[in-house]
C-alpha positions, -999 to 999 in steps of 0.1 A, spaced: -101 -233 -212 -115 -220 -178 -141 -239 -159 -176 -224 -155 -175 -219 -117 -138 -213 -113 -140 -175 -110 -166 -175 -83 -145 -196 -59 -113 -176 -64 -133 -143 -59 -149 -156 -28 -115 -165 -14 -102 -130 -21 -132 -113 -5 -128 -135 26 -91 -126 27 -96 -89 25 -125 -88 49 -106 -104 77 -85 -77 94 -58 -86 119 -64 -67 151 -27 -70 160 -16 -53 128 -1 -18 132 -24 10 122 -7 39 104 -26 71 101 -30 85 66 -15 119 78 17 101 89 20 85 54 14 118 37 39 137 59 65 110 54 61 112 16 64 150 16 95 149 39 111 122 17 104 143 -14 120 173 2 151 153 12 155 139 -23 152 173 -39 177 188 -15 201 160 -22 197 165 -59 203 202 -55 234 197 -33 248 170 -57 247 193 -87 263 224 -71 
């Protein structure tokens, strides 16, 4: 059985974890992620097409 105040402490820890951003972490622009996904999808489709020729 869960304790009465257990959820609050774990939620506070998660909030504190996600609020602290590392300034040294690499920042990846959303456009770069989208472009990479599109290019990867094209490569996979081309490979699928070439494989079944």
